[in-house]
VEXVEXSE-535384 format. One line per 2 residues: number of its first residue (from 1); for each residue x, y, z of N, C-alpha, C. Coordinates in steps of 0.02 Angstrom, whole numbers, m for minus. Layout:
REM residues N
NUM	X Y Z X Y Z X Y Z; ...;
This chain:
REM residues 208
1	196 m843 124 215 m829 52 293 m806 53; 309 m828 12 374 m829 m14 388 m759 m2;
3	460 m753 6 487 m676 m2 514 m675 m53; 510 m634 m113 545 m630 m184 611 m600 m176;
5	674 m612 m187 713 m555 m223 693 m463 m224; 723 m421 m206 691 m358 m247 712 m343 m327;
7	754 m387 m345 777 m369 m390 719 m398 m450; 689 m451 m419 634 m489 m470 575 m470 m471;
9	576 m439 m422 506 m376 m400 517 m333 m455; 577 m283 m438 591 m228 m488 588 m277 m566;
11	608 m315 m595 609 m346 m656 537 m323 m686; 495 m350 m628 413 m346 m634 388 m293 m662;
13	418 m243 m609 389 m160 m628 408 m126 m687; 482 m151 m711 521 m137 m760 492 m164 m826;
15	458 m208 m834 425 m236 m900 378 m233 m914; 307 m221 m853 225 m211 m852 239 m124 m855;
17	197 m96 m894 206 m25 m902 124 m15 m852; 138 m2 m795 92 23 m747 4 53 m789;
19	17 102 m830 m39 146 m877 m65 66 m925; m32 40 m952 m54 m3 m1004 m84 m81 m948;
21	m71 m93 m897 m93 m135 m846 m171 m115 m844; m174 m64 m817 m229 m23 m782 m263 m7 m863;
23	m241 23 m885 m281 53 m962 m339 m11 m974; m301 m85 m971 m346 m119 m987 m419 m140 m977;
25	m419 m107 m910 m469 m123 m847 m510 m72 m854; m481 m17 m849 m524 51 m832 m492 92 m890;
27	m549 150 m921 m524 198 m952 m479 270 m942; m425 260 m960 m384 337 m946 m366 378 m998;
29	m382 417 m955 m353 486 m999 m294 515 m990; m244 541 m1027 m200 574 m1026 m205 653 m1007;
31	m150 658 m934 m172 719 m906 m90 754 m899; m40 777 m943 37 800 m944 47 729 m949;
33	99 712 m891 137 669 m893 114 601 m852; 50 613 m854 8 571 m796 m49 552 m830;
35	m89 499 m807 m144 500 m847 m193 499 m782; m262 488 m770 m296 507 m735 m363 463 m778;
37	m424 468 m700 m485 409 m734 m526 426 m657; m579 399 m656 m632 390 m631 m591 330 m563;
39	m591 328 m505 m571 291 m453 m600 215 m473; m579 164 m474 m619 96 m491 m623 71 m421;
41	m611 75 m371 m611 70 m283 m664 108 m256; m673 162 m278 m742 195 m241 m784 239 m306;
43	m844 254 m276 m880 275 m324 m865 364 m317; m862 390 m394 m851 445 m404 m871 479 m459;
45	m878 534 m477 m897 565 m540 m852 608 m564; m807 645 m523 m744 669 m560 m680 633 m542;
47	m636 630 m592 m582 580 m602 m537 624 m521; m512 565 m499 m458 577 m442 m406 521 m442;
49	m416 487 m481 m366 437 m472 m295 443 m538; m238 441 m521 m188 480 m557 m132 406 m555;
51	m128 398 m629 m74 346 m615 m13 373 m682; 61 371 m636 131 408 m654 178 327 m664;
53	207 320 m734 236 270 m772 295 295 m742; 325 352 m735 394 355 m731 420 353 m639;
55	359 360 m603 366 329 m543 335 268 m523; 319 228 m561 279 161 m559 215 160 m511;
57	189 200 m498 115 219 m474 57 224 m471; 29 209 m449 m69 249 m445 m75 271 m376;
59	m119 334 m389 m137 360 m319 m221 378 m334; m256 399 m272 m311 402 m308 m311 456 m235;
61	m338 529 m274 m355 569 m208 m398 589 m157; m473 528 m178 m540 519 m156 m512 467 m114;
63	m498 417 m120 m504 373 m62 m437 352 m30; m392 403 m57 m313 378 m37 m292 300 m56;
65	m293 261 m88 m299 224 m124 m216 218 m180; m179 169 m144 m114 178 m174 m54 122 m194;
67	m16 102 m250 20 54 m252 47 38 m325; 92 m2 m342 107 9 m398 66 m51 m436;
69	106 m84 m487 77 m144 m509 69 m185 m468; 66 m231 m439 57 m268 m394 13 m263 m349;
71	24 m198 m321 m37 m188 m275 m88 m175 m306; m88 m131 m360 m168 m139 m405 m200 m196 m438;
73	m149 m229 m468 m170 m303 m481 m212 m353 m397; m176 m348 m366 m214 m396 m305 m275 m353 m267;
75	m275 m289 m281 m319 m241 m262 m398 m257 m324; m371 m254 m385 m432 m232 m428 m442 m320 m448;
77	m417 m358 m434 m412 m429 m481 m456 m478 m399; m454 m424 m347 m438 m494 m283 m407 m529 m262;
79	m361 m541 m281 m313 m580 m270 m260 m602 m220; m221 m639 m206 m163 m622 m155 m107 m618 m182;
81	m68 m592 m156 10 m556 m169 26 m623 m216; 54 m691 m185 71 m739 m224 47 m742 m301;
83	m32 m751 m305 m65 m741 m363 m31 m689 m414; m29 m628 m383 m23 m556 m422 37 m571 m457;
85	72 m588 m411 148 m597 m450 164 m685 m492; 128 m702 m477 127 m770 m534 97 m754 m595;
87	32 m716 m598 6 m677 m662 55 m633 m684; 89 m587 m656 122 m533 m687 205 m549 m702;
89	226 m617 m657 276 m637 m709 300 m672 m750; 201 m717 m775 195 m733 m842 210 m692 m889;
91	156 m636 m860 152 m587 m937 207 m538 m954; 253 m534 m884 323 m503 m906 373 m559 m926;
93	362 m620 m929 407 m668 m977 464 m679 m924; 448 m683 m855 506 m712 m804 478 m760 m782;
95	538 m792 m752 541 m854 m729 515 m841 m649; 468 m878 m610 483 m891 m542 552 m918 m515;
97	570 m861 m439 621 m913 m407 608 m976 m378; 663 m1005 m361 642 m1084 m344 646 m1071 m266;
99	625 m1086 m237 619 m1084 m179 631 m1146 m131; 687 m1161 m89 701 m1219 m44 645 m1242 m3;
101	643 m1313 27 573 m1323 85 591 m1280 118; 633 m1262 154 661 m1225 204 644 m1142 213;
103	638 m1132 151 612 m1047 117 533 m1045 144; 502 m1108 108 431 m1116 107 408 m1122 186;
105	435 m1168 223 420 m1159 290 418 m1108 316; 491 m1051 314 485 m1001 359 434 m937 315;
107	430 m961 276 369 m910 238 290 m910 260; 289 m991 276 224 m1013 300 222 m990 393;
109	281 m966 410 269 m964 488 283 m862 498; 306 m846 454 285 m762 460 314 m732 383;
111	280 m660 379 245 m638 319 330 m578 334; 337 m558 278 392 m504 291 362 m443 306;
113	418 m413 344 388 m365 410 391 m283 341; 420 m305 273 429 m254 248 342 m231 210;
115	320 m296 209 256 m301 174 202 m271 225; 215 m284 280 158 m263 324 193 m201 361;
117	252 m167 337 254 m97 364 217 m66 294; 219 m88 226 195 m56 179 104 m47 180;
119	93 m127 204 13 m107 220 m4 m73 255; 41 m64 318 26 m13 359 7 61 339;
121	52 101 291 83 144 275 13 139 224; 9 123 176 m70 113 124 m126 139 167;
123	m131 97 234 m198 113 279 m190 176 317; m125 198 321 m128 259 347 m133 324 305;
125	m125 302 255 m131 339 179 m194 357 188; m251 305 178 m324 298 172 m335 329 216;
127	m320 337 285 m364 372 356 m348 444 324; m318 487 291 m287 555 269 m329 552 220;
129	m363 526 191 m428 532 134 m495 546 178; m507 514 225 m575 516 269 m586 564 295;
131	m659 607 278 m692 676 309 m684 663 368; m663 619 393 m685 628 489 m600 667 501;
133	m549 643 469 m495 679 469 m456 722 424; m509 753 436 m500 835 370 m447 871 402;
135	m474 869 471 m407 940 497 m336 906 499; m328 847 505 m241 811 473 m230 851 428;
137	m279 816 370 m259 860 290 m259 927 289; m300 948 332 m297 1052 324 m241 1067 343;
139	m208 1038 408 m124 1058 434 m68 1037 378; m90 991 334 m25 975 300 m42 1023 232;
141	m94 1044 202 m99 1073 161 m85 1149 160; m118 1164 236 m103 1224 258 m22 1236 261;
143	19 1192 246 90 1200 275 107 1199 209; 53 1207 150 109 1226 77 95 1147 41;
145	94 1089 60 97 1026 27 44 1034 m3; 64 990 m74 11 981 m129 m10 919 m120;
147	m67 887 m161 m97 840 m158 m43 772 m191; m30 801 m239 34 749 m275 89 745 m216;
149	123 794 m185 182 780 m127 146 744 m84; 73 735 m50 80 681 m3 64 644 m42;
151	58 618 m98 53 561 m129 112 528 m143; 160 562 m181 250 538 m185 266 528 m107;
153	263 547 m78 290 530 3 239 486 37; 180 469 9 146 430 45 117 446 125;
155	128 526 128 99 530 203 29 504 216; 23 501 271 m42 479 295 m76 497 375;
157	m121 475 418 m129 496 468 m131 429 498; m114 435 573 m148 372 619 m181 389 647;
159	m254 383 650 m328 408 702 m311 389 776; m359 426 805 m331 427 890 m375 364 925;
161	m358 330 893 m397 237 916 m354 178 942; m332 161 953 m275 124 994 m284 54 981;
163	m335 34 956 m334 m41 919 m348 m38 854; m371 25 799 m380 25 734 m326 m23 692;
165	m271 2 679 m226 m18 649 m202 m107 658; m226 m112 722 m209 m184 752 m262 m232 717;
167	m325 m210 703 m388 m235 686 m372 m237 613; m336 m204 564 m337 m198 498 m268 m240 477;
169	m220 m245 518 m166 m289 489 m199 m363 506; m204 m361 543 m229 m429 563 m288 m447 521;
171	m333 m419 517 m369 m447 457 m332 m457 386; m276 m439 378 m230 m450 313 m184 m506 345;
173	m191 m534 410 m162 m604 411 m94 m600 428; m86 m527 477 m30 m507 504 m35 m538 579;
175	17 m551 612 21 m576 707 39 m505 736; 9 m501 788 38 m448 850 107 m469 858;
177	124 m522 882 227 m517 868 250 m479 805; 240 m493 762 275 m453 686 242 m400 714;
179	173 m360 709 186 m278 727 201 m252 785; 227 m298 834 269 m272 890 335 m268 853;
181	374 m316 818 433 m315 790 450 m251 727; 404 m250 714 388 m176 661 391 m126 685;
183	354 m108 765 353 m42 814 311 m18 800; 255 m63 775 194 m8 760 135 m24 815;
185	137 m71 874 126 m84 917 162 m110 990; 126 m85 1037 169 m98 1112 110 m133 1157;
187	138 m147 1222 98 m188 1265 90 m159 1346; 29 m147 1346 37 m117 1409 77 m147 1472;
189	102 m96 1513 155 m128 1560 94 m172 1607; 36 m142 1630 m21 m164 1678 m41 m221 1674;
191	m60 m230 1612 m95 m296 1582 m85 m340 1524; m25 m303 1472 5 m325 1437 m45 m334 1362;
193	m96 m300 1360 m138 m306 1307 m101 m234 1253; m112 m257 1192 m72 m229 1138 m116 m160 1130;
195	m65 m113 1103 m110 m41 1083 m42 m5 1021; m85 10 998 m71 60 925 m13 123 955;
197	50 112 939 98 158 969 93 231 943; 69 232 861 58 301 840 m7 296 830;
199	m27 359 875 m98 374 898 m103 454 864; m145 487 817 m169 558 805 m137 593 809;
201	m96 568 755 m38 578 719 m26 601 663; 10 641 618 26 629 544 74 590 527;
203	78 555 492 141 479 471 175 506 388; 231 488 412 283 506 373 339 432 346;
205	319 396 304 336 336 305 403 351 282; 456 289 302 556 306 273 524 267 212;
207	533 284 167 530 220 97 589 170 88; 640 220 106 714 159 105 742 135 156;
């Protein structure tokens, strides 16, 4: 998977208004400076899916789904990252960067650690929304944090399962060496078996 320049990714986000793109797929209603709708990623009767154009993200307070225009396109249209980039670049009137054979070879052997960390952060966010983890969510709300704050800072929860995040990231195509490089998993001294470094704790991702 090619690693696109940050400027190119920013240009896509700047040229495509998130609410316009999502509004072509589901019905949005104005809610102050945001838009709301019933989440397209899980069944619900009361809208808990919000779109914020100023901050360029969507968030569902029901299931924890979160992302930008690229993430929504991947998830809603069920396509790969590269397919989403190609589709959005064409819509934004942008030409895809040219990659050398060396770039392609490197991309074929290792996905971006930034992509791995973003995938992990989204997964931790989704865990916080599950009923079985309501104690963690209650801890945060009892401290005065609003649902909007949780979404803005992408707070999440790491369950007490030393293989859960490994299974999820493996399903997404990431390797255990990459997870180790990112600091998400460790290997046991006695057996060498991998285990999740973060367990049974609230997660605060560093965004910059």
